[in-house]
N, C-alpha and C positions, 0 to 999 in steps of 0.2 A: 276217094274220099269217104271214109267210115260215114252210113250214113246215122247210126248212132252215137252222140258223142259221150263220150265215157262219164264227164262233167255229169251230165244230165242222169247216168245210171250210176254211179257211184254211191249217193245217197241211199238206194235203194239197197243195192248190192251189200252198204257196210249195214243193213239194217237184219241182215242172215249171218248166220253162223260161216265163218269161214271157209270150210269145207264142204259144208251145203251150198254155196255159190261155184266152189269149186267145178262139184258134182253135177249142177242144175248146168252149165258153161257149157260140160264138157256136151251130157247131154241134148243141148240145142244146137250144138255144132255137130254132133252128129247126125243130129236128123234134118238138118239144114243143108248140108254142104254138097249133095246133089241136088237141088233144087234151085227155083231162082231169090229164094231168101240168101241166098250167100249171097249177092251182091248191096245186102246189110254191111256185110263185114270187109266186105271185098276191097283191096287194095293193088294197083300197079305197082307189080315187080320193079324195082331200081337194079338196075342194068349196069355192076359196080364188077367182074368176076377177079376171080384171083385163083391162083392155082397153089396148091398145098399139099406134099406129100405125096402127089401124082391124081389129084381128086380137084374139079375143077370148079367150084362154087360161082353162080353166079352170081353172088352178093356177098357183103360179110354179116348179115345179119341172121341168125339162126333162132332156134327153140331148144332149150336145154332138155333133156331127160326132167319125168317127173310129174309134167303137167299132163301129159296122155300116157298114159303107165302100161294103157292095152291098146293103143295103136286105133285107138276108135277115130280120130279127127283128121286124117294126114291129108286128107283133099280139102277140107277147110283153111287149115294153114299156109296150104298149097297158095288157096286163093286171096289170102293176107298178105302173099309176095315174101314169104320169106325164101334165104336162099339156101339155108338149109332146115329140117328138123329132127331131131333125135328122141324117139320116141321109148317106151320103157320107164325104169327097168324092170325087163319080162325073167317070172323064175319059171323053173319045169312044173311047179304046181302051183295050184291056186292060192292065195293065201291072203288070211282078213287084213294083216298089219298089223299096227301096235292098235292098244285098247284108247280107243275116244275118252275125251278131246286129244287132238292131237295137229292142232293147224292153230295157230296164235295168231294174230293182228295184232302190231307196234305200230300201233296210226301217228306219233311221234317222228318215229324213224323212218315212215312210209315203208314199211318192212312186214313180214311174213314168217312165223316159227314153221317149220313141217316137219314134223314129227311121222310123217306116214307112217313108214318102215317099210316098203315095196308090196304092200299092197296092189294085188292086181288077181287077172284070171285065169291067168297060166299061158303056158306056150302056145295049146293049141288055139288058143282065142284068140289070142295077138297073133299068131300067122295069119288066121282067118280073116284079120282085120287086115293086115296087110297087102295080101292076096287081093282084098277087095277094093285098095284104093285102085282110083282111076288114072292118078298123077302123070305115070309115065304112058300109058295109053294118049292121052292128053300132049305130049309131047312139051311137058313141062323142065323143067330145067332142075329143080329143087333135085336138092341131095337128100340121102336119107339116111339116118344115123340108127342100130339098134344095139340098144341097153340091155346087155341082161345081166344077172346077176343070184345070187345063191338063197333057197328056199332057207325059214328061220331056224324051220327045225333042222336041217341037215347039219350033222356036224361040221367043225370047220376043217377038222382031216379027213371028209371029203367031198367038200368043195370043187375041189376040181372037177368030180363026178356031173354035179350041177352045170357049171360051166359050159362044160363039154356038149353036154347034150344040146344044152343053149344056142350055142356056137353053130355046131349040127344044124339046128333050125333056123337060122337067122341066116348064118351064112347067105345063101344064094339069093339073098329079096334085101342085102342092105348091102349100101356105098359102103358105107365102114359100119364096125363092131366097135361099142363100145364095154369095156368088161370094169365091172362096177365095184369096187373094191373101196371105195369111201364114205358109203354112209355110215355114217353113226348111229343111226336107229336100227341097224341089225346085230344084235350080239357078236362080238369078237372077228367082224366082217375087216375090219382095218389092222390085224394078225395080218390079213393075206399082204401088205402091203413092204411087208421086208423080202430083200433080194434072196434070201433062200425059197422063200412061199412064193414067189414070183415062177 
């Protein structure tokens, strides 16, 4: 069980803007994941295996892409007991994403609106973080998904170039790869959802 109950942290977290909380949380997890402080958030993994598309998931609880865009906290997520974690979306080149503010809380709906827009440090930094993750050496059964996208400045007719560069980089390190063509925060990206574009 976690030593930091969310009910105690929530008032502090909600006193800051949503993106600041997100960034500070990622910084904290990255800084503590290889120290004894990880025990503050470490959870025992629930053993509930599932085989899907030839992959054996240790359990059905996963973390979606978008939270850890630069793959900085893979070992922290593993310590929390996730069966699978998807990091990214990564693009070939670093990009700042959409202008701020771009994250908004909806407290009554217990929801958050994310309009970040593929902000990330680029493929090289992403791959370095993935390669530095220790969860595989520790024999952890967690699966790792790597999520790839196109840069905002890449014309839609050249999107395939970005995806192929990213795929070539992430493929050796991924249990599965997600090709992100669904974000509403990158101009024209959803045009790639047509049969012809795919």
